[in-house]
C-alpha positions in Angstrom: 174.7 257.2 48.5 176.2 260.6 49.5 175.1 260.1 53.1 176.4 256.6 53.3 179.8 256.9 51.6 180.6 260.6 51.4 180.9 260.8 47.6 179.3 263.6 45.6 176.7 262.4 43.1 175.6 264.6 40.2 172.9 263.7 37.7 173.6 264.5 34.1 170.6 263.3 32.0 170.6 259.6 32.4 174.2 259.6 33.8 175.4 259.8 37.3 178.8 261.4 37.9 180.7 260.5 41.1 183.4 262.5 42.7 185.4 262.1 45.9 188.2 259.8 47.2 189.0 257.1 44.6 188.3 254.3 47.1 184.9 255.7 47.9 184.1 256.4 44.2 184.9 252.8 43.3 182.6 251.5 46.1 179.8 253.8 44.9 180.3 252.7 41.3 180.1 249.0 42.3 176.9 249.6 44.2 175.2 251.6 41.5 176.1 249.1 38.8 174.8 246.1 40.8 171.6 248.0 41.9 171.0 249.0 38.3 171.2 245.4 37.2 168.6 244.5 39.8 166.3 247.2 38.6 166.7 246.2 35.0 165.7 242.7 36.1 162.5 244.0 37.7 163.7 243.6 41.3 161.9 246.1 43.6 164.3 248.4 45.4 163.7 250.9 48.1 165.9 253.8 49.5 167.0 251.7 52.5 168.3 249.0 50.1 170.9 251.4 48.9 172.2 251.7 52.4 172.2 247.9 52.9 174.1 247.5 49.6 176.8 250.1 50.6 177.1 248.5 54.0 177.7 245.1 52.5 180.3 246.4 50.0 182.1 248.3 52.7 182.7 245.0 54.5 183.6 243.0 51.4 184.4 244.6 48.0 183.9 241.3 46.2 180.2 240.9 47.0 177.9 240.4 44.1 174.8 242.4 45.2 172.7 240.8 42.5 173.3 237.3 43.9 172.7 238.4 47.5 169.5 240.3 46.9 168.1 237.6 44.6 168.6 234.9 47.2 165.1 235.5 48.3 162.6 233.5 50.3 159.4 233.2 48.4 156.4 233.2 50.7 153.2 234.1 49.0 152.1 236.0 45.8 150.1 238.4 48.0 153.1 239.5 50.0 156.5 240.9 49.0 159.5 238.5 48.8 161.9 238.4 51.8 165.5 238.8 50.9 168.8 239.2 52.9 169.9 242.8 53.6 173.4 242.0 55.0 176.1 239.4 54.3 175.4 237.7 57.6 171.7 237.4 56.7 172.7 235.7 53.5 174.9 233.2 55.4 172.0 232.7 57.8 169.6 231.8 55.0 172.2 229.4 53.4 172.7 227.8 56.8 169.0 227.3 57.4 168.9 225.3 54.1 171.9 223.2 55.0 171.7 222.5 58.8 169.2 220.5 60.8 169.6 222.8 63.9 170.8 226.4 63.6 171.6 229.0 66.2 171.1 232.6 65.2 172.8 234.8 67.9 173.0 238.6 67.9 171.3 241.9 68.9 167.7 242.9 68.3 166.8 244.1 64.8 169.1 241.8 62.9 166.3 239.7 61.4 167.1 236.5 63.2 163.5 235.5 64.0 161.9 237.2 61.0 164.1 235.3 58.5 163.6 232.0 60.3 159.9 232.5 60.3 160.0 233.4 56.6 161.9 230.2 55.9 159.5 228.2 58.0 156.4 229.6 56.1 158.2 228.8 52.8 158.8 225.2 53.9 155.2 224.8 55.0 153.7 226.3 51.8 156.0 224.1 49.7 154.9 221.1 51.7 158.5 220.3 52.9 157.1 220.1 56.4 153.6 219.5 57.8 153.7 222.2 60.5 155.4 225.1 62.0 156.0 225.2 65.8 156.9 228.6 67.3 157.9 228.8 70.9 159.6 231.1 73.4 160.1 231.0 77.2 157.7 233.2 79.2 160.3 234.1 81.7 158.7 237.4 82.6 155.6 235.6 83.9 157.6 233.4 86.2 155.6 232.0 89.1 153.0 234.8 88.6 151.5 233.1 85.5 148.8 231.4 87.5 147.6 234.7 89.0 147.0 236.4 85.6 143.4 236.7 84.5 141.9 234.4 81.8 142.7 230.9 80.6 146.2 229.6 79.9 146.2 230.8 76.2 145.2 234.3 77.3 147.9 234.3 79.9 150.8 233.4 77.6 149.6 235.3 74.5 151.3 238.6 75.5 154.7 236.7 75.4 154.0 235.2 72.0 152.6 238.4 70.4 155.8 239.2 68.4 155.6 235.8 66.7 152.0 236.4 65.7 152.9 239.9 64.4 155.6 238.4 62.2 153.2 235.8 60.8 150.6 238.5 60.0 153.3 240.5 58.2 153.9 237.5 55.9 150.5 236.0 55.3 147.0 237.3 55.3 145.4 237.2 58.8 142.6 234.8 57.7 145.2 232.5 56.2 147.2 232.4 59.4 144.1 231.7 61.5 143.1 228.8 59.2 146.6 227.3 59.5 146.5 227.7 63.3 143.0 226.1 63.4 144.3 223.1 61.4 147.3 222.8 63.6 149.6 223.6 60.7 151.0 226.4 62.9 151.4 226.1 66.6 152.4 229.0 68.8 153.1 227.9 72.4 155.3 228.6 75.4 158.4 226.5 75.8 157.0 224.5 78.7 154.5 222.9 76.3 157.4 221.2 74.4 158.3 218.9 77.3 157.8 215.2 76.5 157.0 215.7 72.8 158.7 214.4 69.7 158.3 216.8 66.7 158.4 215.1 63.3 157.9 216.8 59.9 158.1 220.3 61.6 160.0 223.5 61.3 160.6 224.6 64.9 161.7 228.1 66.0 162.7 228.8 69.6 162.8 232.6 70.0 164.3 234.6 72.9 166.5 231.6 73.7 168.8 233.6 75.9 166.0 233.3 78.5 166.2 229.5 78.6 167.9 227.6 81.4 170.4 224.9 80.7 167.8 222.2 81.4 165.2 223.9 79.1 167.7 224.2 76.2 168.6 220.5 76.5 164.9 219.6 76.7 164.1 221.6 73.5 167.1 220.3 71.5 166.1 216.7 72.2 162.5 217.2 70.9 163.7 217.1 67.2 162.1 214.3 65.3 162.4 213.0 61.7 162.4 215.4 58.7 162.4 218.4 61.1 164.5 221.6 61.3 165.0 223.8 64.4 166.2 227.4 64.5 167.1 228.9 67.9 167.4 232.6 68.1 168.5 235.0 70.9 170.6 237.9 72.1 173.0 236.8 74.8 173.4 240.4 76.0 169.8 240.7 77.0 168.9 237.9 79.4 165.9 238.1 81.8 167.0 235.1 83.9 167.5 235.5 87.6 171.0 236.6 88.6 173.4 233.7 88.8 171.4 231.5 86.4 173.4 230.5 83.3 171.7 231.0 80.0 171.0 227.8 78.0 171.8 229.6 74.8 175.3 230.7 76.1 176.0 227.1 77.3 174.8 225.6 74.0 177.1 227.9 72.0 180.0 226.7 74.2 179.6 222.9 74.1 177.8 222.1 70.8 179.9 224.0 68.2 181.7 220.8 67.1 178.6 218.9 66.0 178.5 218.9 62.2 174.7 218.9 61.8 174.5 222.1 63.9 175.3 225.6 62.7 176.0 228.9 64.5 175.6 232.3 62.8 176.5 235.4 64.8 175.1 238.8 64.0 176.4 242.2 65.1 175.1 245.8 65.0 176.3 245.9 61.4 173.4 243.6 60.5 170.6 245.6 62.1 167.9 246.2 59.5 165.7 248.5 61.5 166.0 252.3 61.5 169.7 253.2 61.0 169.8 254.8 64.5 169.2 251.4 66.1 172.7 250.3 65.1 174.1 253.4 66.6 172.1 252.8 69.9 173.5 249.2 70.1 177.0 250.5 69.5 176.7 253.1 72.2 175.5 250.6 74.8 178.3 248.2 73.9 180.8 251.0 74.4 179.3 251.8 77.8 179.6 248.1 78.9 175.8 247.8 79.4 
């Protein structure tokens, strides 16, 4: 609390005394009261959660931290619950429930893909969908894909590894492998989506900044009945050849007036990795790179 706000905190028995500028003291008091309510209710809190709480209140003094932290995505009794750690993450979770197609756009570390995958797993375990489809463009492979050793699955797996890692973080490895074997979870490069109609599915397109206009249009028209799609990407980090327009950038420009679609934009303020990551992103933004 002292590091985040600049107030002085003193412990007197079971009482915390705050001193500093009145504006900062009020913010710290608000945070402590809400966090205490969460603890009394049995909600698990970690040191970083104090930082997330202060960051949210600094942006909006009217935030009810209890409501934000308790808007969790239940996945499995064997893994901890996933909950939003910024106001924009809360809006993102709400939008995933409300919209058929949602775009999550922003820098790395803001939880775009992780939260989408958590919601997808929740939908699958609650039998709201029959399968999860995870895809991303393997731009880095380009025309060299055919020259890589191994079969096609072995060639594309390195580009899909982050999606597998997130799955293993949420479910036991054996459970994930069983779901994949039964085709309840499919992890595939974007090229595999062409010509398909995906019904009863929760579909996630990751690293969407690396799609071309044609690929994005192809993906968006795969959506079938009782399906949801979440498209995530960082428009500042495209690996497309110079002069090629990103399908994610184009989609954000021409589709924002369709009611069933949603757009949630993240910034460095929403980064939930090590605190220094937000500072690194801010430094690169200032340098224009």
